[in-house]
PQR file of N, CA, C, O and H, with PARSE charges and radii, in Angstrom:
ATOM      1  N   MET A   1      37.367  -5.951 101.437 -0.4000 1.5000
ATOM      2  CA  MET A   1      36.811  -7.064 101.212 -0.0000 2.0000
ATOM      3  C   MET A   1      38.185  -7.909 100.647  0.5500 1.7000
ATOM      4  O   MET A   1      39.169  -7.332 100.185 -0.5500 1.4000
ATOM      5  N   ASP A   2      38.049  -9.451 100.780 -0.4000 1.5000
ATOM      6  CA  ASP A   2      39.038  -9.957 100.597 -0.0000 2.0000
ATOM      7  C   ASP A   2      38.706 -10.608  98.879  0.5500 1.7000
ATOM      8  O   ASP A   2      39.559 -10.360  98.027 -0.5500 1.4000
ATOM      9  H   ASP A   2      37.249  -9.920 101.155  0.4000 1.0000
ATOM     10  N   LYS A   3      37.638 -11.299  98.534 -0.4000 1.5000
ATOM     11  CA  LYS A   3      37.191 -11.682  97.050 -0.0000 2.0000
ATOM     12  C   LYS A   3      35.793 -11.397  96.987  0.5500 1.7000
ATOM     13  O   LYS A   3      34.976 -11.212  97.889 -0.5500 1.4000
ATOM     14  H   LYS A   3      36.945 -11.500  99.226  0.4000 1.0000
ATOM     15  N   PHE A   4      35.662 -11.399  95.571 -0.4000 1.5000
ATOM     16  CA  PHE A   4      34.248 -11.040  95.285 -0.0000 2.0000
ATOM     17  C   PHE A   4      33.512 -11.878  94.065  0.5500 1.7000
ATOM     18  O   PHE A   4      33.838 -11.667  92.897 -0.5500 1.4000
ATOM     19  H   PHE A   4      36.326 -11.550  94.838  0.4000 1.0000
ATOM     20  N   TYR A   5      32.711 -12.640  94.343 -0.4000 1.5000
ATOM     21  CA  TYR A   5      32.433 -13.985  93.919 -0.0000 2.0000
ATOM     22  C   TYR A   5      30.817 -13.427  92.983  0.5500 1.7000
ATOM     23  O   TYR A   5      29.870 -14.000  93.524 -0.5500 1.4000
ATOM     24  H   TYR A   5      32.446 -12.812  95.291  0.4000 1.0000
ATOM     25  N   PRO A   6      30.531 -12.889  92.285 -0.5600 1.5000
ATOM     26  CA  PRO A   6      29.113 -12.153  91.828  0.2800 2.0000
ATOM     27  C   PRO A   6      28.245 -13.484  91.629  0.5500 1.7000
ATOM     28  O   PRO A   6      28.747 -14.496  91.140 -0.5500 1.4000
ATOM     29  N   ASP A   7      26.848 -13.413  92.058 -0.4000 1.5000
ATOM     30  CA  ASP A   7      25.768 -14.233  91.781 -0.0000 2.0000
ATOM     31  C   ASP A   7      25.605 -14.792  90.649  0.5500 1.7000
ATOM     32  O   ASP A   7      25.548 -16.021  90.619 -0.5500 1.4000
ATOM     33  H   ASP A   7      26.440 -12.591  92.455  0.4000 1.0000
ATOM     34  N   PHE A   8      25.491 -14.032  89.442 -0.4000 1.5000
ATOM     35  CA  PHE A   8      25.470 -14.543  88.316 -0.0000 2.0000
ATOM     36  C   PHE A   8      26.276 -13.809  87.002  0.5500 1.7000
ATOM     37  O   PHE A   8      26.238 -12.591  86.827 -0.5500 1.4000
ATOM     38  H   PHE A   8      25.537 -13.034  89.466  0.4000 1.0000
ATOM     39  N   VAL A   9      26.892 -14.596  86.253 -0.4000 1.5000
ATOM     40  CA  VAL A   9      27.401 -14.271  85.155 -0.0000 2.0000
ATOM     41  C   VAL A   9      27.173 -14.963  84.051  0.5500 1.7000
ATOM     42  O   VAL A   9      27.378 -16.147  83.785 -0.5500 1.4000
ATOM     43  H   VAL A   9      26.923 -15.585  86.395  0.4000 1.0000
ATOM     44  N   CYS A  10      26.595 -13.839  83.262 -0.4000 1.5000
ATOM     45  CA  CYS A  10      26.296 -14.348  81.356 -0.0000 2.0000
ATOM     46  C   CYS A  10      26.949 -13.843  80.276  0.5500 1.7000
ATOM     47  O   CYS A  10      27.482 -12.733  80.317 -0.5500 1.4000
ATOM     48  H   CYS A  10      26.428 -12.877  83.478  0.4000 1.0000
ATOM     49  N   LYS A  11      26.963 -14.477  79.401 -0.4000 1.5000
ATOM     50  CA  LYS A  11      27.173 -13.594  78.220 -0.0000 2.0000
ATOM     51  C   LYS A  11      26.220 -13.734  77.143  0.5500 1.7000
ATOM     52  O   LYS A  11      25.818 -14.753  76.582 -0.5500 1.4000
ATOM     53  H   LYS A  11      26.531 -15.378  79.368  0.4000 1.0000
ATOM     54  N   LEU A  12      25.871 -12.251  76.920 -0.4000 1.5000
ATOM     55  CA  LEU A  12      24.770 -12.254  76.253 -0.0000 2.0000
ATOM     56  C   LEU A  12      24.894 -12.223  74.970  0.5500 1.7000
ATOM     57  O   LEU A  12      26.013 -12.274  74.461 -0.5500 1.4000
ATOM     58  H   LEU A  12      26.197 -11.423  77.376  0.4000 1.0000
ATOM     59  N   LYS A  13      23.750 -12.131  74.217 -0.4000 1.5000
ATOM     60  CA  LYS A  13      23.750 -12.668  72.328 -0.0000 2.0000
ATOM     61  C   LYS A  13      24.691 -11.707  71.856  0.5500 1.7000
ATOM     62  O   LYS A  13      25.562 -12.107  71.085 -0.5500 1.4000
ATOM     63  H   LYS A  13      22.840 -12.089  74.631  0.4000 1.0000
ATOM     64  N   ASP A  14      24.665 -10.608  72.162 -0.4000 1.5000
ATOM     65  CA  ASP A  14      25.610  -9.536  71.449 -0.0000 2.0000
ATOM     66  C   ASP A  14      26.756  -9.741  72.072  0.5500 1.7000
ATOM     67  O   ASP A  14      27.376  -8.714  71.794 -0.5500 1.4000
ATOM     68  H   ASP A  14      23.956 -10.283  72.789  0.4000 1.0000
ATOM     69  N   GLY A  15      27.581 -10.514  72.857 -0.4000 1.5000
ATOM     70  CA  GLY A  15      28.879 -10.766  73.300 -0.0000 2.0000
ATOM     71  C   GLY A  15      29.169 -10.052  74.357  0.5500 1.7000
ATOM     72  O   GLY A  15      30.317 -10.285  74.736 -0.5500 1.4000
ATOM     73  H   GLY A  15      27.078 -11.348  73.083  0.4000 1.0000
ATOM     74  N   ARG A  16      28.545  -9.186  75.073 -0.4000 1.5000
ATOM     75  CA  ARG A  16      28.991  -8.406  76.219 -0.0000 2.0000
ATOM     76  C   ARG A  16      28.589  -9.328  77.450  0.5500 1.7000
ATOM     77  O   ARG A  16      27.585 -10.037  77.386 -0.5500 1.4000
ATOM     78  H   ARG A  16      27.612  -8.996  74.765  0.4000 1.0000
ATOM     79  N   LEU A  17      29.342  -9.296  78.486 -0.4000 1.5000
ATOM     80  CA  LEU A  17      29.187  -9.818  79.742 -0.0000 2.0000
ATOM     81  C   LEU A  17      28.511  -9.267  80.707  0.5500 1.7000
ATOM     82  O   LEU A  17      28.812  -8.091  80.909 -0.5500 1.4000
ATOM     83  H   LEU A  17      30.158  -8.720  78.538  0.4000 1.0000
ATOM     84  N   LEU A  18      27.540  -9.795  81.505 -0.4000 1.5000
ATOM     85  CA  LEU A  18      26.735  -9.151  82.349 -0.0000 2.0000
ATOM     86  C   LEU A  18      26.605 -10.007  83.744  0.5500 1.7000
ATOM     87  O   LEU A  18      25.949 -11.016  84.001 -0.5500 1.4000
ATOM     88  H   LEU A  18      27.295 -10.750  81.341  0.4000 1.0000
ATOM     89  N   VAL A  19      27.546  -9.156  84.596 -0.4000 1.5000
ATOM     90  CA  VAL A  19      27.410  -9.442  85.982 -0.0000 2.0000
ATOM     91  C   VAL A  19      26.429  -9.033  86.784  0.5500 1.7000
ATOM     92  O   VAL A  19      26.287  -7.815  86.672 -0.5500 1.4000
ATOM     93  H   VAL A  19      28.079  -8.336  84.388  0.4000 1.0000
ATOM     94  N   VAL A  20      25.626  -9.554  87.607 -0.4000 1.5000
ATOM     95  CA  VAL A  20      24.510  -9.426  88.589 -0.0000 2.0000
ATOM     96  C   VAL A  20      25.087 -10.059  89.883  0.5500 1.7000
ATOM     97  O   VAL A  20      25.426 -11.201  90.196 -0.5500 1.4000
ATOM     98  H   VAL A  20      25.741 -10.544  87.697  0.4000 1.0000
ATOM     99  N   GLU A  21      25.058  -8.623  90.627 -0.4000 1.5000
ATOM    100  CA  GLU A  21      25.191  -9.262  92.220 -0.0000 2.0000
ATOM    101  C   GLU A  21      24.071  -8.769  92.854  0.5500 1.7000
ATOM    102  O   GLU A  21      23.776  -7.575  92.796 -0.5500 1.4000
ATOM    103  H   GLU A  21      24.783  -7.696  90.373  0.4000 1.0000
ATOM    104  N   TYR A  22      23.137  -9.950  93.721 -0.4000 1.5000
ATOM    105  CA  TYR A  22      22.040  -9.697  94.120 -0.0000 2.0000
ATOM    106  C   TYR A  22      21.930  -9.464  95.610  0.5500 1.7000
ATOM    107  O   TYR A  22      22.152 -10.364  96.421 -0.5500 1.4000
ATOM    108  H   TYR A  22      23.377 -10.919  93.769  0.4000 1.0000
ATOM    109  N   LYS A  23      21.549  -8.119  95.986 -0.4000 1.5000
ATOM    110  CA  LYS A  23      21.453  -7.724  97.619 -0.0000 2.0000
ATOM    111  C   LYS A  23      19.760  -7.676  97.895  0.5500 1.7000
ATOM    112  O   LYS A  23      18.977  -7.289  97.027 -0.5500 1.4000
ATOM    113  H   LYS A  23      21.369  -7.388  95.327  0.4000 1.0000
ATOM    114  N   GLY A  24      19.421  -8.043  98.975 -0.4000 1.5000
ATOM    115  CA  GLY A  24      18.222  -7.888  99.285 -0.0000 2.0000
ATOM    116  C   GLY A  24      18.028  -6.385 100.003  0.5500 1.7000
ATOM    117  O   GLY A  24      18.992  -6.025 100.679 -0.5500 1.4000
ATOM    118  H   GLY A  24      20.056  -8.358  99.680  0.4000 1.0000
ATOM    119  N   ALA A  25      17.246  -5.757  99.953 -0.4000 1.5000
ATOM    120  CA  ALA A  25      16.887  -4.365 100.179 -0.0000 2.0000
ATOM    121  C   ALA A  25      17.441  -3.886 101.594  0.5500 1.7000
ATOM    122  O   ALA A  25      17.828  -2.736 101.803 -0.5500 1.4000
ATOM    123  H   ALA A  25      16.463  -6.050  99.404  0.4000 1.0000
ATOM    124  N   ASP A  26      17.431  -5.041 102.663 -0.4000 1.5000
ATOM    125  CA  ASP A  26      17.972  -4.913 103.609 -0.0000 2.0000
ATOM    126  C   ASP A  26      19.483  -4.557 104.163  0.5500 1.7000
ATOM    127  O   ASP A  26      19.819  -4.005 105.211 -0.5500 1.4000
ATOM    128  H   ASP A  26      17.117  -5.975 102.493  0.4000 1.0000
ATOM    129  N   ARG A  27      20.516  -5.240 102.730 -0.4000 1.5000
ATOM    130  CA  ARG A  27      21.809  -5.485 102.901 -0.0000 2.0000
ATOM    131  C   ARG A  27      22.066  -4.542 101.556  0.5500 1.7000
ATOM    132  O   ARG A  27      23.218  -4.513 101.123 -0.5500 1.4000
ATOM    133  H   ARG A  27      20.243  -5.689 101.879  0.4000 1.0000
ATOM    134  N   TRP A  28      21.228  -3.912 101.004 -0.4000 1.5000
ATOM    135  CA  TRP A  28      21.844  -3.149  99.694 -0.0000 2.0000
ATOM    136  C   TRP A  28      22.898  -2.147 100.368  0.5500 1.7000
ATOM    137  O   TRP A  28      24.057  -2.418 100.051 -0.5500 1.4000
ATOM    138  H   TRP A  28      20.293  -3.935 101.355  0.4000 1.0000
ATOM    139  N   SER A  29      22.775  -1.205 101.106 -0.4000 1.5000
ATOM    140  CA  SER A  29      23.467   0.000 101.405 -0.0000 2.0000
ATOM    141  C   SER A  29      24.479  -0.399 102.440  0.5500 1.7000
ATOM    142  O   SER A  29      25.060   0.577 102.913 -0.5500 1.4000
ATOM    143  H   SER A  29      21.834  -0.986 101.364  0.4000 1.0000
ATOM    144  N   ASN A  30      24.848  -1.548 102.918 -0.4000 1.5000
ATOM    145  CA  ASN A  30      26.001  -1.711 103.777 -0.0000 2.0000
ATOM    146  C   ASN A  30      27.234  -1.354 103.550  0.5500 1.7000
ATOM    147  O   ASN A  30      27.310  -0.575 102.600 -0.5500 1.4000
ATOM    148  H   ASN A  30      24.375  -2.340 102.533  0.4000 1.0000
ATOM    149  N   ASP A  31      28.111  -1.580 103.981 -0.4000 1.5000
ATOM    150  CA  ASP A  31      29.653  -1.503 103.582 -0.0000 2.0000
ATOM    151  C   ASP A  31      30.008  -2.363 102.456  0.5500 1.7000
ATOM    152  O   ASP A  31      30.514  -2.050 101.379 -0.5500 1.4000
ATOM    153  H   ASP A  31      28.049  -2.213 104.753  0.4000 1.0000
ATOM    154  N   ASP A  32      29.639  -3.539 102.914 -0.4000 1.5000
ATOM    155  CA  ASP A  32      30.148  -4.800 101.937 -0.0000 2.0000
ATOM    156  C   ASP A  32      29.731  -4.338 100.438  0.5500 1.7000
ATOM    157  O   ASP A  32      30.548  -4.188  99.529 -0.5500 1.4000
ATOM    158  H   ASP A  32      29.228  -3.794 103.789  0.4000 1.0000
ATOM    159  N   SER A  33      28.326  -4.134 100.323 -0.4000 1.5000
ATOM    160  CA  SER A  33      27.765  -4.025  99.264 -0.0000 2.0000
ATOM    161  C   SER A  33      28.096  -2.602  98.583  0.5500 1.7000
ATOM    162  O   SER A  33      27.805  -2.452  97.397 -0.5500 1.4000
ATOM    163  H   SER A  33      27.662  -4.256 101.061  0.4000 1.0000
ATOM    164  N   LYS A  34      28.634  -1.665  99.231 -0.4000 1.5000
ATOM    165  CA  LYS A  34      28.878  -0.422  98.623 -0.0000 2.0000
ATOM    166  C   LYS A  34      30.179  -0.445  98.037  0.5500 1.7000
ATOM    167  O   LYS A  34      30.632   0.271  97.144 -0.5500 1.4000
ATOM    168  H   LYS A  34      28.870  -1.787 100.195  0.4000 1.0000
ATOM    169  N   GLU A  35      30.812  -1.552  98.794 -0.4000 1.5000
ATOM    170  CA  GLU A  35      32.376  -1.871  98.091 -0.0000 2.0000
ATOM    171  C   GLU A  35      32.404  -2.579  96.829  0.5500 1.7000
ATOM    172  O   GLU A  35      33.255  -2.387  95.959 -0.5500 1.4000
ATOM    173  H   GLU A  35      30.444  -2.134  99.519  0.4000 1.0000
ATOM    174  N   LYS A  36      31.249  -3.576  96.739 -0.4000 1.5000
ATOM    175  CA  LYS A  36      31.220  -4.626  95.581 -0.0000 2.0000
ATOM    176  C   LYS A  36      30.636  -3.874  94.478  0.5500 1.7000
ATOM    177  O   LYS A  36      30.993  -4.072  93.317 -0.5500 1.4000
ATOM    178  H   LYS A  36      30.559  -3.733  97.446  0.4000 1.0000
ATOM    179  N   ARG A  37      29.486  -2.762  94.898 -0.4000 1.5000
ATOM    180  CA  ARG A  37      29.150  -1.827  93.618 -0.0000 2.0000
ATOM    181  C   ARG A  37      30.199  -1.027  93.175  0.5500 1.7000
ATOM    182  O   ARG A  37      30.473  -0.999  91.975 -0.5500 1.4000
ATOM    183  H   ARG A  37      29.196  -2.601  95.842  0.4000 1.0000
ATOM    184  N   ARG A  38      30.947  -0.239  94.156 -0.4000 1.5000
ATOM    185  CA  ARG A  38      32.099   0.426  93.629 -0.0000 2.0000
ATOM    186  C   ARG A  38      33.085  -0.343  92.512  0.5500 1.7000
ATOM    187  O   ARG A  38      33.577   0.111  91.479 -0.5500 1.4000
ATOM    188  H   ARG A  38      30.725  -0.262  95.131  0.4000 1.0000
ATOM    189  N   LEU A  39      33.177  -1.504  93.028 -0.4000 1.5000
ATOM    190  CA  LEU A  39      34.445  -2.086  92.139 -0.0000 2.0000
ATOM    191  C   LEU A  39      33.487  -2.833  90.788  0.5500 1.7000
ATOM    192  O   LEU A  39      33.961  -2.877  89.653 -0.5500 1.4000
ATOM    193  H   LEU A  39      32.778  -1.874  93.867  0.4000 1.0000
ATOM    194  N   GLY A  40      32.339  -3.294  91.059 -0.4000 1.5000
ATOM    195  CA  GLY A  40      31.484  -3.743  89.794 -0.0000 2.0000
ATOM    196  C   GLY A  40      31.449  -2.234  88.729  0.5500 1.7000
ATOM    197  O   GLY A  40      31.735  -2.081  87.542 -0.5500 1.4000
ATOM    198  H   GLY A  40      31.954  -3.258  91.981  0.4000 1.0000
ATOM    199  N   GLU A  41      31.069  -1.489  89.556 -0.4000 1.5000
ATOM    200  CA  GLU A  41      30.983  -0.109  88.388 -0.0000 2.0000
ATOM    201  C   GLU A  41      32.534   0.185  87.560  0.5500 1.7000
ATOM    202  O   GLU A  41      32.778   0.577  86.419 -0.5500 1.4000
ATOM    203  H   GLU A  41      30.837  -1.613  90.521  0.4000 1.0000
ATOM    204  N   LEU A  42      33.188  -0.103  88.416 -0.4000 1.5000
ATOM    205  CA  LEU A  42      34.713   0.265  87.841 -0.0000 2.0000
ATOM    206  C   LEU A  42      35.258  -0.388  86.829  0.5500 1.7000
ATOM    207  O   LEU A  42      35.979   0.090  85.953 -0.5500 1.4000
ATOM    208  H   LEU A  42      32.989  -0.422  89.343  0.4000 1.0000
ATOM    209  N   TRP A  43      34.756  -1.974  87.009 -0.4000 1.5000
ATOM    210  CA  TRP A  43      35.184  -3.027  86.031 -0.0000 2.0000
ATOM    211  C   TRP A  43      34.536  -2.825  84.801  0.5500 1.7000
ATOM    212  O   TRP A  43      35.041  -3.051  83.701 -0.5500 1.4000
ATOM    213  H   TRP A  43      34.170  -2.362  87.720  0.4000 1.0000
ATOM    214  N   GLU A  44      33.019  -2.246  85.083 -0.4000 1.5000
ATOM    215  CA  GLU A  44      32.002  -2.185  83.942 -0.0000 2.0000
ATOM    216  C   GLU A  44      33.098  -0.841  82.818  0.5500 1.7000
ATOM    217  O   GLU A  44      33.635  -0.980  81.719 -0.5500 1.4000
ATOM    218  H   GLU A  44      32.609  -2.062  85.976  0.4000 1.0000
ATOM    219  N   LEU A  45      33.036   0.192  83.646 -0.4000 1.5000
ATOM    220  CA  LEU A  45      33.572   1.450  83.123 -0.0000 2.0000
ATOM    221  C   LEU A  45      34.797   0.948  82.473  0.5500 1.7000
ATOM    222  O   LEU A  45      34.567   1.035  81.267 -0.5500 1.4000
ATOM    223  H   LEU A  45      32.600   0.305  84.539  0.4000 1.0000
ATOM    224  N   LYS A  46      36.003   0.457  82.653 -0.4000 1.5000
ATOM    225  CA  LYS A  46      37.287  -0.271  82.245 -0.0000 2.0000
ATOM    226  C   LYS A  46      36.952  -1.107  81.011  0.5500 1.7000
ATOM    227  O   LYS A  46      37.894  -1.188  80.222 -0.5500 1.4000
ATOM    228  H   LYS A  46      36.189   0.386  83.633  0.4000 1.0000
ATOM    229  N   SER A  47      35.849  -1.740  80.659 -0.4000 1.5000
ATOM    230  CA  SER A  47      35.820  -2.906  79.842 -0.0000 2.0000
ATOM    231  C   SER A  47      35.339  -2.186  78.516  0.5500 1.7000
ATOM    232  O   SER A  47      35.198  -2.865  77.499 -0.5500 1.4000
ATOM    233  H   SER A  47      35.084  -1.674  81.299  0.4000 1.0000
ATOM    234  N   CYS A  48      35.057  -0.678  78.504 -0.4000 1.5000
ATOM    235  CA  CYS A  48      34.865   0.074  77.177 -0.0000 2.0000
ATOM    236  C   CYS A  48      33.553  -0.423  76.499  0.5500 1.7000
ATOM    237  O   CYS A  48      33.519  -0.725  75.306 -0.5500 1.4000
ATOM    238  H   CYS A  48      35.171  -0.127  79.331  0.4000 1.0000
ATOM    239  N   GLY A  49      32.531  -0.488  77.285 -0.4000 1.5000
ATOM    240  CA  GLY A  49      31.435  -1.386  77.168 -0.0000 2.0000
ATOM    241  C   GLY A  49      30.824  -2.724  76.184  0.5500 1.7000
ATOM    242  O   GLY A  49      29.879  -2.928  75.423 -0.5500 1.4000
ATOM    243  H   GLY A  49      32.558  -0.242  78.254  0.4000 1.0000
ATOM    244  N   LYS A  50      32.008  -3.464  76.731 -0.4000 1.5000
ATOM    245  CA  LYS A  50      32.025  -4.715  76.869 -0.0000 2.0000
ATOM    246  C   LYS A  50      31.501  -5.447  78.119  0.5500 1.7000
ATOM    247  O   LYS A  50      31.298  -6.657  78.013 -0.5500 1.4000
ATOM    248  H   LYS A  50      32.776  -3.297  77.349  0.4000 1.0000
ATOM    249  N   CYS A  51      31.293  -4.916  79.135 -0.4000 1.5000
ATOM    250  CA  CYS A  51      30.845  -5.423  80.477 -0.0000 2.0000
ATOM    251  C   CYS A  51      29.876  -4.838  80.889  0.5500 1.7000
ATOM    252  O   CYS A  51      29.723  -3.653  80.592 -0.5500 1.4000
ATOM    253  H   CYS A  51      31.458  -3.934  79.221  0.4000 1.0000
ATOM    254  N   LEU A  52      28.902  -5.552  81.734 -0.4000 1.5000
ATOM    255  CA  LEU A  52      27.718  -4.663  82.107 -0.0000 2.0000
ATOM    256  C   LEU A  52      27.663  -5.139  83.677  0.5500 1.7000
ATOM    257  O   LEU A  52      27.534  -6.353  83.836 -0.5500 1.4000
ATOM    258  H   LEU A  52      29.026  -6.515  81.975  0.4000 1.0000
ATOM    259  N   PHE A  53      27.741  -4.374  84.782 -0.4000 1.5000
ATOM    260  CA  PHE A  53      27.290  -4.875  86.100 -0.0000 2.0000
ATOM    261  C   PHE A  53      25.921  -4.450  86.577  0.5500 1.7000
ATOM    262  O   PHE A  53      25.342  -3.549  85.969 -0.5500 1.4000
ATOM    263  H   PHE A  53      27.845  -3.388  84.652  0.4000 1.0000
ATOM    264  N   VAL A  54      25.492  -4.894  87.376 -0.4000 1.5000
ATOM    265  CA  VAL A  54      24.283  -4.446  88.050 -0.0000 2.0000
ATOM    266  C   VAL A  54      23.961  -5.008  89.234  0.5500 1.7000
ATOM    267  O   VAL A  54      24.035  -6.235  89.294 -0.5500 1.4000
ATOM    268  H   VAL A  54      25.962  -5.625  87.870  0.4000 1.0000
ATOM    269  N   MET A  55      23.605  -4.378  90.234 -0.4000 1.5000
ATOM    270  CA  MET A  55      23.253  -4.819  91.988 -0.0000 2.0000
ATOM    271  C   MET A  55      21.843  -4.321  92.023  0.5500 1.7000
ATOM    272  O   MET A  55      21.657  -3.119  92.210 -0.5500 1.4000
ATOM    273  H   MET A  55      23.545  -3.381  90.185  0.4000 1.0000
ATOM    274  N   PRO A  56      21.075  -4.940  91.899 -0.5600 1.5000
ATOM    275  CA  PRO A  56      19.455  -4.717  91.858  0.2800 2.0000
ATOM    276  C   PRO A  56      19.367  -4.446  93.206  0.5500 1.7000
ATOM    277  O   PRO A  56      20.078  -5.096  93.971 -0.5500 1.4000
ATOM    278  N   LYS A  57      18.434  -3.393  93.740 -0.4000 1.5000
ATOM    279  CA  LYS A  57      18.075  -3.526  95.166 -0.0000 2.0000
ATOM    280  C   LYS A  57      16.734  -4.214  95.759  0.5500 1.7000
ATOM    281  O   LYS A  57      15.615  -3.724  95.608 -0.5500 1.4000
ATOM    282  H   LYS A  57      17.856  -2.865  93.118  0.4000 1.0000
ATOM    283  N   GLY A  58      16.988  -5.360  96.420 -0.4000 1.5000
ATOM    284  CA  GLY A  58      15.908  -6.366  96.505 -0.0000 2.0000
ATOM    285  C   GLY A  58      15.523  -7.138  95.197  0.5500 1.7000
ATOM    286  O   GLY A  58      16.278  -7.776  94.463 -0.5500 1.4000
ATOM    287  H   GLY A  58      17.897  -5.759  96.542  0.4000 1.0000
ATOM    288  N   LYS A  59      13.657  -6.856  95.026 -0.4000 1.5000
ATOM    289  CA  LYS A  59      13.482  -7.441  94.166 -0.0000 2.0000
ATOM    290  C   LYS A  59      13.191  -6.760  92.671  0.5500 1.7000
ATOM    291  O   LYS A  59      12.514  -7.170  91.727 -0.5500 1.4000
ATOM    292  H   LYS A  59      13.044  -6.338  95.622  0.4000 1.0000
ATOM    293  N   ASP A  60      14.011  -5.508  92.855 -0.4000 1.5000
ATOM    294  CA  ASP A  60      13.894  -4.806  91.478 -0.0000 2.0000
ATOM    295  C   ASP A  60      14.802  -5.305  90.322  0.5500 1.7000
ATOM    296  O   ASP A  60      15.844  -4.766  89.950 -0.5500 1.4000
ATOM    297  H   ASP A  60      14.560  -5.175  93.622  0.4000 1.0000
ATOM    298  N   PHE A  61      14.142  -6.594  89.741 -0.4000 1.5000
ATOM    299  CA  PHE A  61      14.511  -7.024  88.816 -0.0000 2.0000
ATOM    300  C   PHE A  61      14.424  -6.207  87.527  0.5500 1.7000
ATOM    301  O   PHE A  61      15.067  -6.637  86.569 -0.5500 1.4000
ATOM    302  H   PHE A  61      13.295  -7.032  90.043  0.4000 1.0000
ATOM    303  N   GLY A  62      13.653  -4.990  87.365 -0.4000 1.5000
ATOM    304  CA  GLY A  62      13.738  -4.386  86.282 -0.0000 2.0000
ATOM    305  C   GLY A  62      15.077  -3.762  85.926  0.5500 1.7000
ATOM    306  O   GLY A  62      15.388  -3.336  84.814 -0.5500 1.4000
ATOM    307  H   GLY A  62      13.131  -4.641  88.144  0.4000 1.0000
ATOM    308  N   ALA A  63      15.790  -3.765  86.966 -0.4000 1.5000
ATOM    309  CA  ALA A  63      17.218  -2.684  86.950 -0.0000 2.0000
ATOM    310  C   ALA A  63      17.928  -3.593  85.878  0.5500 1.7000
ATOM    311  O   ALA A  63      18.537  -3.056  84.952 -0.5500 1.4000
ATOM    312  H   ALA A  63      15.538  -4.112  87.870  0.4000 1.0000
ATOM    313  N   ILE A  64      17.847  -5.158  86.007 -0.4000 1.5000
ATOM    314  CA  ILE A  64      18.841  -5.933  85.122 -0.0000 2.0000
ATOM    315  C   ILE A  64      18.239  -5.734  83.753  0.5500 1.7000
ATOM    316  O   ILE A  64      19.084  -5.837  82.863 -0.5500 1.4000
ATOM    317  H   ILE A  64      17.353  -5.593  86.759  0.4000 1.0000
ATOM    318  N   ARG A  65      17.018  -5.479  83.335 -0.4000 1.5000
ATOM    319  CA  ARG A  65      16.566  -5.455  82.131 -0.0000 2.0000
ATOM    320  C   ARG A  65      16.996  -3.889  81.663  0.5500 1.7000
ATOM    321  O   ARG A  65      17.464  -3.704  80.539 -0.5500 1.4000
ATOM    322  H   ARG A  65      16.332  -5.396  84.058  0.4000 1.0000
ATOM    323  N   MET A  66      16.807  -2.817  82.582 -0.4000 1.5000
ATOM    324  CA  MET A  66      17.193  -1.706  82.082 -0.0000 2.0000
ATOM    325  C   MET A  66      18.887  -1.561  81.636  0.5500 1.7000
ATOM    326  O   MET A  66      19.409  -0.843  80.782 -0.5500 1.4000
ATOM    327  H   MET A  66      16.427  -2.967  83.494  0.4000 1.0000
ATOM    328  N   LYS A  67      19.389  -2.387  82.431 -0.4000 1.5000
ATOM    329  CA  LYS A  67      21.104  -2.277  82.185 -0.0000 2.0000
ATOM    330  C   LYS A  67      21.179  -3.061  81.006  0.5500 1.7000
ATOM    331  O   LYS A  67      21.963  -2.535  80.215 -0.5500 1.4000
ATOM    332  H   LYS A  67      18.966  -2.969  83.124  0.4000 1.0000
ATOM    333  N   VAL A  68      20.809  -3.835  80.684 -0.4000 1.5000
ATOM    334  CA  VAL A  68      20.931  -4.765  79.194 -0.0000 2.0000
ATOM    335  C   VAL A  68      20.556  -4.027  78.121  0.5500 1.7000
ATOM    336  O   VAL A  68      21.196  -3.859  77.083 -0.5500 1.4000
ATOM    337  H   VAL A  68      20.172  -4.262  81.326  0.4000 1.0000
ATOM    338  N   ARG A  69      19.493  -3.594  78.414 -0.4000 1.5000
ATOM    339  CA  ARG A  69      18.807  -2.352  77.138 -0.0000 2.0000
ATOM    340  C   ARG A  69      19.539  -1.068  77.010  0.5500 1.7000
ATOM    341  O   ARG A  69      19.254  -0.405  76.013 -0.5500 1.4000
ATOM    342  H   ARG A  69      18.973  -3.731  79.257  0.4000 1.0000
ATOM    343  N   GLY A  70      20.535  -0.529  77.927 -0.4000 1.5000
ATOM    344  CA  GLY A  70      20.824   0.294  77.964 -0.0000 2.0000
ATOM    345  C   GLY A  70      20.178   1.606  78.187  0.5500 1.7000
ATOM    346  O   GLY A  70      20.854   2.635  78.186 -0.5500 1.4000
ATOM    347  H   GLY A  70      20.766  -1.068  78.737  0.4000 1.0000
TER
END
């Protein structure tokens, strides 16, 4: 992977950053998506709770709500 530009970045009311990388269900498990997911999860882990990363599978937008709520 060369560069990773997520689809959405937003600052939540509590100050955390939320990054959403949307992938259609047909592309969710390809190599590029796996690499982006690993990178996003590492970024979230290293942020000490200040950042959230989610890659919903297809139209699973509930995954975003669940991530924000913890």
